C-alpha positions in Angstrom: -34.2 15.9 -6.5 -31.6 15.7 -9.3 -28.7 17.3 -7.4 -29.3 15.0 -4.5 -29.2 11.9 -6.7 -26.0 13.0 -8.4 -24.3 13.8 -5.1 -25.2 10.5 -3.6 -24.2 8.5 -6.7 -20.9 10.4 -6.8 -20.4 9.9 -3.0 -21.1 6.2 -3.2 -19.2 5.5 -6.4 -16.0 7.5 -6.0 -15.4 7.4 -2.3 -15.7 3.7 -2.0 -14.3 2.6 -5.4 -11.5 5.1 -5.9 -9.1 3.1 -3.7 -8.4 -0.5 -4.2 -10.9 -1.7 -1.7 -10.8 -4.9 0.3 -13.6 -7.3 -0.4 -15.6 -6.2 2.6 -15.4 -2.6 1.6 -16.4 -3.4 -2.0 -19.3 -5.6 -0.8 -20.5 -2.9 1.6 -20.4 -0.3 -1.2 -22.4 -2.6 -3.5 -25.0 -3.2 -0.8 -25.2 0.6 -0.2 -25.6 1.2 -3.9 -28.3 -1.4 -4.1 -30.2 0.0 -1.1 -29.9 3.5 -2.6 -31.1 2.5 -6.0 -33.9 0.2 -4.9 -35.2 2.0 -1.8 -34.0 5.6 -1.3 -34.5 7.0 -4.9 -38.0 5.5 -5.4 -39.0 6.7 -1.9 -37.8 10.2 -2.4 -39.3 10.4 -5.9 -42.7 9.4 -4.5 -42.7 12.2 -1.9 -44.3 15.6 -2.5 -43.2 16.9 0.8 -40.4 16.4 3.3 -39.7 12.7 3.7 -40.8 11.0 6.9 -37.3 9.9 7.8 -38.4 8.1 11.0 -40.7 5.7 9.3 -38.4 5.3 6.3 -35.6 4.6 8.7 -37.5 1.8 10.4 -38.2 0.3 7.0 -34.5 0.4 5.9 -33.2 -0.9 9.2 -35.7 -3.7 9.4 -34.6 -4.9 5.9 -30.8 -4.0 5.9 -29.7 -3.6 9.5 -26.7 -1.4 10.1 -26.1 -0.7 6.4 -29.7 0.5 6.1 -29.1 2.9 9.0 -25.9 4.2 7.3 -27.7 4.7 4.0 -30.6 6.4 5.8 -28.4 8.9 7.8 -26.3 9.6 4.7 -29.4 10.2 2.6 -31.1 12.4 5.2 -28.0 14.4 5.8 -27.2 15.2 2.2 -30.9 15.6 1.2 -31.5 18.1 4.1 -28.3 20.0 3.5 -29.1 20.5 -0.2 -32.5 21.8 0.7 -31.2 24.0 3.5 -33.4 22.1 5.9 -31.4 22.7 9.1 -33.9 20.8 11.4 -33.6 17.5 9.5 -29.9 18.0 8.9 -29.1 18.6 12.5 -30.9 15.5 13.7 -29.1 13.3 11.2 -25.5 14.6 11.2 -24.5 13.8 14.8 -25.5 10.1 14.7 -24.1 9.8 11.2 -20.8 11.3 12.0 -20.5 9.6 15.3 -21.2 6.1 14.0 -20.0 6.2 10.4 -17.5 9.1 10.4 -14.6 7.0 9.2 -16.7 6.1 6.1 -17.5 9.7 5.2 -15.2 11.0 2.4 -13.2 14.0 3.4 -14.8 16.2 0.8 -18.3 15.4 2.2 -17.1 15.9 5.8 -15.7 19.3 4.9 -19.0 20.3 3.2 -20.9 19.2 6.3 -18.6 21.2 8.5 -19.1 24.4 6.4 -22.8 24.0 6.5 -22.8 23.5 10.2 -20.5 26.5 10.7 -22.7 28.7 8.6 -25.8 27.7 10.6 -23.8 28.0 13.9 -23.1 31.6 13.0 -26.7 32.3 12.1 -27.9 30.7 15.4 -25.4 32.9 17.3 -26.4 36.1 15.5 -30.1 35.4 16.1 -29.6 35.4 19.8 -29.2 31.6 20.3 -25.5 32.0 21.3 -25.1 28.8 23.3 -26.5 26.7 20.5 -24.4 28.5 17.9 -21.2 27.9 19.9 -22.2 24.2 20.4 -22.7 23.7 16.6 -19.5 25.6 15.8 -17.6 23.2 18.1 -19.3 20.2 16.6 -18.3 21.4 13.1 -14.6 21.5 14.0 -13.8 17.7 13.8 -15.4 17.5 10.3 -13.4 20.5 8.9 -10.2 20.4 6.9 -7.2 20.8 9.1 -6.4 24.1 7.4 -9.7 25.4 8.7 -9.1 24.5 12.4 -7.3 27.7 13.4 -9.9 30.0 12.0 -12.7 27.9 13.5 -11.1 27.9 16.9 -10.7 31.7 16.6 -14.4 32.0 15.8 -15.4 29.8 18.7 -13.3 32.0 21.1 -14.9 35.2 19.7 -18.3 33.7 20.1 -17.5 32.7 23.7 -16.3 36.3 24.4 -19.4 37.8 22.8 -17.5 39.5 19.9 
């Protein structure tokens, strides 16, 4: 639990407050911190097993709307990645990146991309080639620009069956 809490606190505090934010950004960050502190941490600390993200998501969205959804997807993505829970990560990352990608700090996007790429290669090597290629392609937009050439090369090799 502790690494997850530290990662989310760092993500919420540095990414949104490091720049001189406009009022709406500052207010959004404050609201996300409040939701995280009052809802996410207590919920996760009360769980002995994998969180029920669907029911928790309904709860957050009913109380906080779009901001609740963003906090849910961010929490599920980071929590799952830190526990190497590909199933939960893979269900959260696509809607999170699609809807809130502009709000995800570069360092976190790059970490997501590396995790996706690693799992894409594992999927490919385990005989699930199409799925591996698809995840490798999905990892590309989240990667650092310096990684793009290597990732494109990997995608081409996967497509050729190398």
